[in-house]
Structures are given as C-alpha cells and as structure tokens.
N, C-alpha and C positions, 0 to 999 in steps of 0.2 A: 778533224778534230771539233768536238761538240764544244760550244761555247754554254757557260752556265747563266743562266737567266735570273736575274737578282731582283727581288721585291724589297724595298728599302721601307721601314716603318719610322717616320719621324724625320722632319727636315730641319732642325734646330742646329745648333753648333757641331754635335756628332756627327748627325745626319749629313749635314755638308761636308764635313771631313772625310767621312766614308765615300761619299760620292766622287768627291775630288780624287780619292785613293783609287776607287775602281776606274775611273776614266784613264788613270796613269798605268794601270797594270800593263799593256802593251808595250810601254816604253822600259819597264823595269824586267818584264819577263817576255822578251820577243818570240819564244819557242812555244808558248801555250796559247789558245784562244782567249782572246780578251772577253771578259764578262759583259753580258748583255744587261744594260740597265732598262729593265723592263717595265716594273710597275712601282710607283711611290704612293705610299699612303700617310695620311695626315690628320688632323682633328676635324677637318671639313673639307668639301669639295673644292672650294674655292683656294684655299691656303694649299692643298696638294697638287692643284692644276698649275699653280704659279711656280710652286717648289720644283715640280717635274719639268716644267718648260726651263727654269733657269739651270737644273742641274743636270740636264740630259737623259731624263727618263721618258721612255716611249708613251707610257698611260699613267694615269693617276686615279685615285679613290679618296673618298672621306672617309672609309671604313676599313681599318686594319683586318676585319674578319674577312672581307671579300679578297684581300691579297693573299692571305693564308689559304683561303680555298681555292685560288686561282691555280688550274692545272698548267699554265703556261710558266710558273715560279718554280724554279729548282733550289734556291736558296733564299731564307729570309733573314734579312739583316736588320736586327731590332736596335734603333737607336732613339727610342723613347724614354720617358723620364723613368730612373730605375724600378720605382714601385710598381711600374706595368709589365716589367721583363717576364716575370713568372708566367704570368696568364698567356702572354703573347708566345713565349717560346714554348711551352706545353701544347698549345693548339697548333703550332707549327709542326711540332714534332709528331703530334696525332695525325696530322694531316699527310705525314710522310716527306716532309721538307727537311733539309739541311739547315742548321740554324747558326748564325753568326750573331753572338751576343756577348758583349765583353765583359758585363757584370751580371750578377743573379738577381 
C-alpha cells in the first residue's frame, strides 16, 4: 500500500492543526497507509525549518513554489492565509498535484 507524501504550505494555527491530524491518521484509519509528512513550506527558511522539526516533517523550504514543483510530493495541503489560496492551488494543480484547500 502506497503512502501519500504530503507537502504542507503554512505552519500557523491551521497548518499545525492539519499536521496534528496527519500524524493521527493511522490511529483512526488503521487499514490504510499513513500519510508521510514530507515537506513543509513557510515564509522563510528559518521559520519553515523550525516548524518542520516541531510538526514532524522530513524537510522544509522557505518557498512554496519549491514545494509545488517537488516530484516527491503527492498532495499539497494549503494552510496559508486565504488570499493566497487561489495562486497556490492553481499552481499545484498545474503541477499535477492533488490539492487540499479548505477555502478558495
């Protein structure tokens, strides 16, 4: 069973909530492969690196474009401020990624 590799954009309140939920998938759905928290993107390298370490992501970047273009990412989870969602979602779709975005 293949695990989905998640790229999370934004580590504020909603980003932290999504990261916690991703970590708990195996407890709720034991018959599926747990998602892999692969890459976290935030406003700058330092913030991204700190957030990735605390939220269980393998890697980090200070540029969401890098995350969207990364071939190791299957799903882009957009947790940035709402006004940024459209550009990020359209870029991820154009890159062939699945997108999880709660608001347009």
